[in-house]
N, C-alpha and C positions, 0 to 999 in steps of 0.2 A: 423463372420456372424453371423446375426441378425436370428436367428433359428424360433423366434413365429410368426407365420401366422396371428393371432387372429386380430393383428391391421391393418396390409394389406388386411385383406378379410374384414373388417369394412369398410377401407376405400374405396375400388373398390365396395363393397354396396352401400354407400352414394353416392359416384360420377356416378356411373350408374343411381340411384333413380333420379338424380339430371339431369339426363341427357348431362352428362360434357364428354367430351373426356379428355385424360392424357393431350394433349395440351392444352385444355381450362381449366383445374384445374392448371395446371403447370405455365399458364400466368397466373391467378388470385391469386395464392399465391406467385407469384414471386418465382420460383425455376424451375430447369432444369426438360426436361420433363423426361431426363434420371434416373435423381434421384428419380422424384416422381416413376416410373417404379419400381426401387428398392425398395422403402419404398414401395410399393403394392406387391410385390413378398415375401417379408421377408428377399431380402438382403441387405437391409440399415436400421436401427434405427433410427427413427425420434427424433431430441430434442423436448424438452417440447416446447419449442418457436415455432416449427414448427408444431408440432398437432393442436396447439393454433389457428395458421396461417391458417392451411387445414380444422380446424372446422370453421373459420369464413368465406372460402371463398366458402364453403357447405354452409352458414347460418342452423348451425344444432341449435338444441335446445340445452338450458343447460345442459340437462340430458344426451344426447349423447354426449356432448364436454365431460362430466367428466366421460364417459364408454371408450371414446376415449384415454381419458388421463390413463386410468386407464389398457387398453389392451396394452399400448405402456410401461406400467412400472412405471407411473406417478402417485404421488396423487391427487386425482380430487380437481380442482378450488374453483368449485361454491357448496356452502354450500346448505343442504336441510333440511326444517324444516318444521314439520306440521303448517298449519296456524293457530292453536291453541297454537303453543309454543307461551311461553312469550317472546321470541326474536322477534317472528311476532305478538304483540300485537297491534303495531300502524299500521301495514297494515291491520288487520282483522277489526279494527274500523274503518280507511278509507273504504275498500271495503264496510261495514254496511251503513255507510252513503252515499255513493254513492247508494245504493239501497234505501236508506228510501227518497232520496232526489229525486225520481223517481216516487215517490208516487203521485197520487192514479194510477199510470200505474203500471202493472207488472216489475220486474226485478230481476235477480236471477243471483247468480256466480256459475261456474261448473270448477270441476278439468280437467284434461287430459284426464279423461274416462267419462265426461259427467256425474258425481256423484256431486250431489247437494252440494255444501259447503254452500251456504246462502241464504235469499233472505227475500223481503220485506212483507208485510202482504197481500196484493193485489195477490201475487201468491200463499200465504195460502188458500187464498180464493175459486181461480180457481182449487186448488186440491181439495178442497173439494169432496166427492161422489167418487174417485178411491179406489179400493180394497186395504183393510190393507195391504195385503205383497207387493204392489208397493210401498208404502209409508214407511215399514222399513227402517232403514237406515244401508248402504248407498243408497239414492235414484237415481236412474239413469234416469235423464229427459228424454234421449230419449226414452227407453225405455216405461215411463210414459206416452208419448205423443202417442204413438202409439199399445201397447197393448190392445187388445180388453176390458179387465177389467180394462182400465185406464182411458185417455182423449180422446182415437181415438171416441166413441160413440158420444162426443160434437164436433168432428171437422166437419164440415160441409164439407170442401174440404181437407179429408182425404187423397184420392189418390196425388193430388198436392202439399200436406204439405209432405206426406211420400217421395215422390220423391225430394223436396227441401231438408228435412235432410239425405235423403241416398246420393246425390249430394255433400252434404257438409262434410259429412262423409268420403267418396272415396276420397276426396281431401288431407284431415286429414291423411289417411292413407297413400295416396302416398309420403305426406310430412315428415310421421313421420316413417312408417314401423312398428306401434305399434301392435303387434298380440293380445292385448286385443280388440282393435277397430275392429282388422278384426270379431275377435267372435263375437263382437255386432252387426257389419253390417250382419254379416249370420243371427243372431237370429231376428233384425227387418226383415229381409227380406222376413220373414214367416209370418210376421202378416198381416192377410186381410186389404185391403184397397181399398171399392167400389168407384165406378167414381163418381165425383161429380154430386149432383143433381141440382145445381146453374147453369144457364144463360151462354152460352159461353162467354158474354161480360161483366160478373160480376168482373172481374178482369182487363179488358180490361185500364182502366184510372190508375192504381195503378202502381208502381215504382218498387216493390219487392214483389215477393210472399207473400200473407197476410196468418196467420192462421185465419181463420174465426172460431168462436168458441161458442155455443148456451152455455149462461149463464141462471138462473134463470131472469137477468134483462133485458134479450134478446140478439139476436146475436151480437157479438163483430167481428171487421177487424181489426188485429193488425198487421204490419210490424215490423220486428226484425233487431237491432244491437247487434255485437260482439265487446266488447272493452277490449283489452288487454293493460297491462302496456308497456310503451314504451321502458324503460330501467333497465329492472331485472337485478340484479346480484344473485338471489338466486332462487333455481332451484321451490320450491312451486310455490311462486308467479308467475314466468314466464310461470307458465302451468294454471296460472288462467285466466279465462273468464269470462267477464259479458255480460248477454243477457238481454238487455234493449228493451219491448215492447211498442210500439208507437201506436196509434188509428189511422187507415188509414184514418177515416172520422169523424166528428163532431158528429154523432150517439155513437158511441163508445168512443167518447171521455165523453161523458154524463152521457153513461151508467157505466163505469169504474168510473166515478166520485159518483154514486149512490152507488154502490157495495161498497166504498171505505168507505164510509159515514154511512154504514151499518156495517162497523166493529167494 
């Protein structure tokens, strides 16, 4: 009998996090509900193939798939290398090309904990003036944006932007169960965020929550998109996200071009 409960406990936690019944997961992974129950309770040991099939059915991040394999007694499948590793040189250069191609608009790359990995020069210009301790590596971009000594004083719709960030972070936590993100969420909640002084109709014509930022060149109204790699097979790359900011109006586009020309 398979005595180690670690794998079964992880499997049950992920299944419940995904709001799946044993019947749902068994059908998705093409195994019997009885066998799945035995695996969850530690009465049966899953094969390596079954671990990977269950991980796929649960849509687990690659890091978590490795953890499931280890808990079941198998070697991890997916390599994990720092982005600065020689093997990841091509990926690192590709990320920087994507960021630079977005000029004159801001774009940055972050890891799974929202630490800044790379950015284009437009981002560097907007970060100027933040407290030095917030700019010490690793820079956490969520902390930087909401901290009173960071960019918060220059975000005109800080309450709306904070709500947007917390909602996004809450969803990420629900998907990953990452305790580091939970601690970050608790910290960000404590930062003050005065209600917006902008008129209620200011955002009515936009399709997404903007970040309205007061810059030396004038007020910037930007919306953002998140890009991830579609078919990663390496842990670090799978956790990398590129956030690109786009001008929400013509005035912002011109002001961002003016900022870029001055760099």
